[in-house]
N, C-alpha and C positions, 0 to 999 in steps of 0.2 A: 392084821393089826390088832395091838394091843386094846385092853378093854377100855382103857381110858380115852385112848383115841377114838375108838369106837363110839363111844358116848358123845363125844365131841361133835363128831361128824353127824350124829342124828339129830343135832340141836340146829344144824345149818345146812345149807346146800351150796354148792358151787355157783349156782345162779345167783344166790344172794350175796356173793362177794364178789360180783362182777366189777370190773375196774372202771367202766363206762367207755372202754376202748370199743369202736365198731369198726365195720368194714371201710368207712371213710377214713379211718387213721391209718391203713395199710399202703405199703408202696405199690399195691396192685390192684384192680378192681377185683370186687367181690360179687359175683352173680350180677354183671352189668347188663344193660340192655342188650347186650351182643348175645346172651345166653338165652336160649329159648326158654319161654315165658314157664311151660309144664317142668322143666328142670329145675327152677328156682328155688322151689321149696325144701328139695331134699339138700341143695348146696347151702341153702343159708340155716336149715338145721344142722348141717354138719359143721359151718363156722360156728355157729352160737355154741355148740358142743366144745368144740376145740378151744374157743376162745375162752371159754370158761377154766377149761383145764390149764389153759396157759396162766392166767390170772391166778389160780389158785397156787401154782408152783411160785409165782412172783410176789405173792403176797407177803409182805415183811412182817405181818402181824402174827402169822400162823406158824407153829413150830412144824419141823418136819415130820413128826408123827401125825398131826392135824392134817398136814398137806396129803400125806400118803392115804390115810383115811378117806378123804374127801376124793381123792383121784381114784381109790377103790370103790366108792360108793358111785361115783359116774359109772365106770366100768360095769358094775353090777346092775346098774339099771339099763346100760345099754344092751346087756346080755341076755337081760330078763329074769334075774333071781333078785331083784329090789325094785321097789318103786319109789325110792326116796330122792330121785333126782328128774325132775320133770324134761330137762334137757336131752338126758338120755333115754327117756321114754319117747320122747318126739322124734329124735333121730332112729331109734329102732322103728319105730312105725314107718318112718319115709324110707328108711332103706327097705324095709320088708315089701312097701307097695312097689318098689321099682326091682325088686330081686338083687340087691346089692349086698356086698361083703360088709361086715363090721370091722374088718382086719384093719383098715387104714387108720381109721378112729381108734383103735386099740394100741396101734404101733405110736401115735402121736402122745398116747396116755404114757407109754412106757418112756418117750422123750422128756416128758415133765417129770415123770419120777427119777430121770436121770437129772435134770434141772435141780432139784431137791437135793442129791446125794452129791453131785460132782461139780466143783466150780473151776476146775484149770483142765487143760487139754494139752497134751505134750508135744502134739504134732500135727501136720495138716491131716494124715491119715484118720487119727483119733477124731478131729472135726468133721470129716465128711462120715464116718460111721455114726456120729451124732446126727449130722443131716439125713442120714439114712431113714431115721426115727422121726426127726424133727420138721422135716421139709418135702422129702419125697413121697410119702404117702399122700400129700395132699395132691400132688400133680397125677399119681396113680388113680386115687379117687376119682377126679375130674375126667380122667380119660374113662374110666369105668361107666361114669354117669351118661357119657356120650356115645357108649359102644365103640369106643375105637381099641385097636388091636393092643396087645401087651408088648408087641414088639417095640411100640414107642416109649416103652418106659425107660430105657437107658438117657435117650434125649431128655424126657421129661425130668428124669431124676437130675441130670447136669443143670438144668435150667433151675430147679427149684432149689437144689444145693447151693447155686450162685445166689439167688434170692436171698436166702438164708445170711449167707456169708456177707452180702450187702447190709443186711439189717445189723449182723454183729458187729461191723465195722463202723455204721452209724452211731449205734448206741454204745460203743464200746467204754465211754468215760461213764455213762449213767449205770450201764449194769455193774461197773467194778464200784463205782460210790454207793449205790443203793442196796446191791445184792451180793457184793464182793463175788461177782460171778465175771470169769474172764475166758472168752472164747478164742482170743488171738492165741496161736499156738505158742507154747513156751520156747520151743526151740526157735521160733521166728524172733522173739525179743533178742535170744542169745545171739543169734547171727548177726543183728544188727547193733549189739551192743547197748541194748535199752532193758529197763527193768519194767516190770510189772507194774510197780507202783508209780511210774509216771504216768500211768493213767488218770490218776488223781489231782494232776496239775491243770492247769486252765490253759494250756498251750502245749502242744508236742514238743520236746527236743528233738534236735534234729535227727538223733539216732531213731526215737520212737517215730518221728514222722516216716523215716527211709523204711521202718519195719511196715507201718500201715500201708504205706506206698505199693511196698513190695507185694504184699497179699492182696490189695484191691487189683494189681494187674494180673497177679495169679488167678484170681476169681472172674476177672474179665475173659481170662483165656477159657475158663471153665463155661462160661454163659455163652461164649462163640461156638463150645464144641457142642452146644444143643440147639444151636439156633435155627437148624433146619427144621425143627419138629411143628412150626406153625404150617409150612407147605405141606407136611405129612399127612396132617389131619384130614379127614375125609369130610367131616362136618364143616362146612363154610363157616357158620358164625362162630363155631369155636376155635376154628382156624383164625379168625380175626381177633378173636379175644387174647391167643396164644400171642400172635403178632403184637399186639398192645402190650401185653406183661413184659416179653422180651424186649420191646423198645424201650420201655419205661427204665427197666433194669439196666439197660445199656447206659442211659443217660445219668443215673445213679452212680453206677459204675464210674464213669468218667469224672464225676464229682470227687469221688472218694480217690482216685488216682491224681487229683489234682489240689485237694483242699486237705486241711487239717480239721479233722472230725471233732477234737476238742475245742474248738475255738471258732470254726466255721460252719457255715451251713451247708449241709451235704442231702439236703431233702428237696425235693421238688414242689413248689407251690401248686396251688390248684391251677392257675392258669397255664404253665408249662406241663401239668400232668394232661389235661386236656388237650392241648396242642400236640403233646406227644403222643396221645391215644389216638387223635383224629389222623395224624399223619401215618402212624403204624398201620391202622385200620386201612387207610386207603392204600398204602403201598403193597400190603397182602391182597387185598382186593383185587387191585390191577395185576398183581404177579399171577394170580388164580385165573384170571380171564384171558391174560396172554398163554398161560399155559394150556386152557381150553382149545383157544384157537389155534396153536401149534398143533 
């Protein structure tokens, strides 16, 4: 980082720039009651660290140099060469207590750095490559926390990428208007006969809506590819958590296939999230009991 950006980072922390967004604002539960209590501190420390890095990358008041300096400052605190970021120090401590790697958190910081520098994606493969940094490390971290096998990483990667792309489709208009950031692949616009600039309209044109719905269907297939993960998880409570996350993601994906995210609601309300969570957890618990009986 250059000297000016370094001085700017030293006068602020990522934590001081938090947007106010919490786990309650996510499309999925964060360290819910299904997670064993001893594991929640490290999961919450991970979430707070990552949430702060994401907020830095999305902060419209910061220059790219300032964003990079703050993301570097977060990483330096995480790996033990700085004490500037309390959230980095806390996560380092919690990871150390459980003998966990910091690799997943550092991969996410690389995703936020990419957000600072890159605002367009040429095709689906480029988008998945971004998700390999921005989403897949979260699932891998959770599997590590629960002592699950790395053989489950591919299924987890599919689910996490699908969750991320659900979010990209939900927020496509806001990302374009506030950050000039577009995760919809450019070749998808071209194939549908739509233009990137149409994301700034109050309602999708037929071409843009066809583009968004095609991507939503493709993402639904990605989600289903990883759908067997919950049953493969050894930890009973974590298996229920994965079932809940997958079930809620399906509901959001179905909304995205049917609605226009530029002018219609494509988020689940609290009641729908609660009912969806209870239904998914109950179905997974019953499936596990049936497998045990068999």
